[in-house]
C-alpha positions in Angstrom: 241.8 147.3 -57.4 240.7 149.1 -60.6 237.3 147.5 -60.5 236.8 148.6 -56.9 237.6 152.2 -57.8 235.3 152.1 -60.8 232.6 150.7 -58.6 233.0 153.6 -56.1 232.9 156.2 -58.9 229.8 154.6 -60.4 228.1 154.6 -57.0 229.0 158.2 -56.4 227.8 159.3 -59.8 224.5 157.4 -59.3 224.0 159.0 -55.8 224.7 162.4 -57.3 222.2 161.9 -60.1 219.5 160.7 -57.6 220.2 163.6 -55.3 219.9 166.1 -58.2 216.7 164.4 -59.3 215.3 164.6 -55.8 216.2 168.3 -55.5 214.5 168.9 -58.9 211.3 167.1 -58.0 210.9 168.4 -54.4 209.9 172.0 -55.4 207.5 170.6 -58.0 205.9 168.3 -55.4 205.6 171.1 -52.8 204.1 173.4 -55.4 201.5 170.7 -56.3 200.7 170.2 -52.7 200.3 173.9 -52.1 198.0 174.2 -55.2 195.9 171.3 -53.9 195.7 172.9 -50.4 194.6 176.2 -52.0 191.9 174.5 -54.0 190.5 172.8 -50.9 190.7 176.0 -49.0 188.9 177.9 -51.8 186.1 175.3 -51.9 185.3 176.0 -48.2 182.9 178.8 -47.2 184.8 182.0 -46.7 183.0 182.6 -43.4 179.8 181.9 -41.6 178.0 184.3 -39.2 176.3 184.2 -35.9 174.0 187.0 -34.6 173.1 187.3 -30.9 171.2 190.0 -29.1 173.2 191.8 -26.5 172.7 190.2 -23.0 172.6 191.8 -19.6 170.9 195.0 -18.4 172.2 198.3 -19.7 172.3 201.4 -17.5 169.6 203.0 -19.5 166.9 201.2 -21.4 163.4 201.1 -22.9 161.2 198.0 -22.7 158.4 197.5 -25.2 155.5 195.0 -24.8 152.8 193.7 -27.1 150.1 194.3 -24.5 149.1 196.5 -21.6 150.2 195.7 -18.1 147.5 194.7 -15.6 147.2 196.6 -12.3 148.9 193.6 -10.5 151.8 193.6 -13.0 152.2 197.3 -12.7 152.5 197.1 -9.0 155.0 194.2 -9.2 157.0 196.1 -11.7 157.3 199.2 -9.5 158.1 197.0 -6.4 160.7 194.9 -8.2 164.4 195.3 -7.5 165.0 194.6 -11.2 162.1 195.9 -13.4 164.2 195.0 -16.4 164.3 191.3 -15.6 160.6 191.3 -14.6 159.5 192.9 -17.8 161.7 190.5 -19.8 159.8 187.7 -18.1 156.5 189.1 -19.3 157.8 189.0 -22.9 159.2 192.5 -23.1 161.7 193.4 -25.9 164.6 195.6 -24.6 165.9 198.6 -26.5 168.9 200.7 -25.6 169.8 204.3 -26.1 172.2 205.3 -28.8 175.8 206.0 -27.8 176.5 209.7 -27.5 179.4 210.3 -29.8 180.8 213.5 -28.3 184.0 213.1 -30.3 182.2 212.6 -33.6 182.2 215.3 -36.4 179.8 218.1 -35.6 177.3 217.2 -38.3 176.8 213.7 -36.8 176.3 215.2 -33.3 173.7 217.6 -34.7 171.8 214.7 -36.2 171.9 212.8 -32.9 170.2 215.6 -31.0 167.9 217.0 -33.7 164.9 215.2 -32.3 165.5 216.5 -28.7 166.0 213.0 -27.3 168.4 210.1 -27.8 167.3 207.5 -30.3 166.4 204.0 -29.2 168.6 201.2 -30.5 168.3 197.5 -31.0 171.8 196.1 -30.2 173.3 192.8 -31.3 176.6 191.2 -31.8 177.6 189.7 -35.1 180.4 187.2 -35.3 182.2 186.1 -38.5 183.7 182.7 -38.2 186.1 181.0 -40.7 188.0 177.7 -40.9 190.0 178.7 -43.9 193.8 178.4 -43.8 194.2 181.6 -45.7 193.0 185.1 -44.6 189.6 186.5 -45.6 189.0 190.3 -45.2 185.6 191.9 -44.9 185.9 195.5 -45.8 182.4 196.9 -46.5 178.7 196.1 -46.0 175.3 197.2 -47.3 171.8 197.1 -45.8 169.5 195.2 -48.2 165.9 194.2 -48.4 164.8 196.7 -45.7 161.1 196.7 -44.8 159.5 198.7 -42.0 156.0 198.9 -40.6 154.3 201.0 -37.9 155.1 199.5 -34.4 152.1 197.6 -32.9 153.6 197.6 -29.4 151.1 198.6 -26.7 153.3 199.4 -23.6 156.6 201.3 -23.1 158.6 201.4 -19.9 161.7 203.6 -19.9 164.7 204.3 -17.7 166.0 207.2 -19.8 169.5 207.9 -20.7 171.3 210.7 -18.8 173.9 211.2 -21.5 175.0 207.8 -22.7 178.5 206.4 -22.9 180.2 205.3 -26.1 180.6 201.5 -26.6 183.1 199.7 -28.8 181.4 198.9 -32.1 179.5 200.5 -35.0 176.2 202.4 -35.4 173.8 202.9 -38.3 170.3 204.1 -39.0 167.7 202.3 -41.1 168.0 203.2 -43.9 171.7 204.0 -43.4 172.7 207.6 -43.6 175.7 208.7 -45.7 178.9 207.1 -44.5 177.2 204.6 -42.1 178.0 202.4 -40.4 180.2 204.7 -38.2 182.6 203.9 -35.5 181.3 204.3 -31.9 184.5 203.6 -30.0 185.6 206.5 -27.8 188.8 206.9 -29.8 190.1 208.9 -32.7 187.8 208.3 -35.7 184.6 208.2 -33.7 181.6 209.0 -35.9 183.5 208.4 -39.1 182.8 205.6 -41.6 184.0 202.3 -40.0 185.1 200.6 -43.2 187.1 203.6 -44.4 190.0 202.7 -42.0 189.1 199.2 -40.6 188.2 195.8 -41.8 187.3 192.4 -40.2 189.8 189.6 -40.8 189.1 185.9 -40.3 190.8 182.7 -41.4 194.5 182.3 -41.5 194.5 181.2 -37.9 192.2 183.9 -36.7 188.9 182.1 -36.5 186.5 184.8 -35.2 185.9 188.5 -35.9 183.0 190.2 -34.1 181.3 193.6 -34.0 178.8 195.2 -31.6 176.1 196.8 -33.7 173.7 199.6 -32.7 170.9 199.7 -35.2 168.4 202.6 -35.1 165.0 202.1 -36.7 162.9 205.1 -37.7 160.8 206.5 -34.8 157.7 204.5 -34.1 158.6 201.7 -36.6 159.6 198.0 -36.6 162.0 196.8 -39.3 163.4 193.7 -40.9 166.6 193.8 -43.0 169.5 191.9 -44.4 173.2 192.5 -44.9 175.5 192.1 -47.9 179.3 192.2 -47.1 182.2 192.7 -49.4 185.2 190.4 -49.0 188.5 189.6 -50.6 190.7 186.6 -50.1 193.9 184.9 -51.2 192.1 183.1 -54.0 191.3 186.4 -55.8 187.6 186.5 -54.7 186.4 190.1 -54.7 182.6 190.2 -54.3 179.6 191.2 -52.3 177.7 188.3 -50.7 174.4 188.3 -48.8 174.7 186.9 -45.2 172.7 183.8 -44.5 171.4 182.2 -41.3 172.2 178.7 -40.1 169.5 177.2 -42.3 171.0 178.7 -45.5 168.3 181.4 -45.8 169.0 185.1 -46.2 169.7 186.5 -42.7 166.9 188.7 -41.4 167.6 191.1 -38.5 164.8 192.6 -36.5 165.2 196.2 -35.3 162.5 198.4 -33.8 162.0 201.7 -31.9 159.4 202.6 -29.3 155.9 203.1 -30.7 154.7 206.7 -31.2 151.5 206.4 -29.3 151.5 203.5 -26.8 148.5 202.8 -24.6 150.7 202.8 -21.6 154.0 204.6 -21.1 156.0 204.5 -17.8 159.2 206.5 -17.0 161.4 206.0 -13.9 164.9 206.3 -12.8 165.9 209.9 -12.4 162.2 210.6 -11.6 159.7 208.6 -9.6 157.5 206.1 -11.5 155.5 208.3 -13.8 152.5 207.1 -15.8 152.9 209.3 -19.0 149.7 207.9 -20.5 147.7 209.6 -17.8 149.1 213.0 -18.9 150.9 214.0 -15.7 152.2 217.5 -15.0 155.8 218.2 -15.7 158.3 217.2 -18.4 159.5 213.8 -17.0 157.9 212.0 -20.0 159.9 214.0 -22.4 163.1 212.3 -21.2 162.1 209.0 -22.9 
C-alpha cells in the first residue's frame, strides 16, 4: 500500500514539474516565433506601387495631339457623338481641368484664378500595395528629378470647364508650391496640406491604399518627374524612399499642359465648334 502511495506522489510531482517546465518554455517559444515572423516581415518590401491614368470621359477636358487634324478628321470630330473617344483613337492625350477648391483658403483660390482660366491637369491614380503582416504608414512625399520642356503638341481640342467640381484626392503643381500636395475633397480641410492630417496605411491586413492625383504642369510645358515617400513601420524604419516601377527603375510620371501656340485649336461645348487658330471674333477661345 505504501509503495502505491509513493508511486502516486512521484507521478504527481513529475507531472507538476513537467507542467511548470512547459509553462516556462511556452512564452519563450512564442517570443522566438514572433521575432522570426517579424524578421521575415521586415525582409519583405514595405510596399509596391501601381500608377494608372484615370479612365473614362470627364465632363470637361482638353485633348492634345502631336499633329494637325486633316479636313476629313476635323469633320468626323465635329460629327462624332463622342469627340473624346474619337480623338483618343487618333492618339490624343487627354487632360482635365483642375478641381475648383471653393472651400480652400483664400490664398489658394487666388492662385487658382490668377491666370484668368482653370489650369489643365494630368490625372492619375497611384495605388500602394503591401503584403506585410504589420502596418506601414506613408506620411509624406516629395517631387524629385523634375524636368520640363516646351510642349511640342500641334493640336488642341477643348471642352472647357464651366466651374469644375472637386474630386476626392490630392492636387499639386510642378514644381510643388508651398504645402502641396493639398486635399481636393469637398470636405473640411480642402486646399490644406494633405499629409498634415492624413496618411496612407497599408499592410497589417489592409493590402491597398490609393490616391487620385491632379498634377499641374507649367503652362505650355511637358514634364517628367519622380516621387519620394516617407514611411514608418513596426520595425522602426523611418526613411524616405524613391518609388520604383515594375522593372525596379525609378518611377517616372509624365505630366503636361496644353501648348502655348498650337497650330490648331478647337473649342466646343458651351459654344459651337470654334476654330481658334483662324482668329474668330468673340471671346470663346479664352474659355480654354
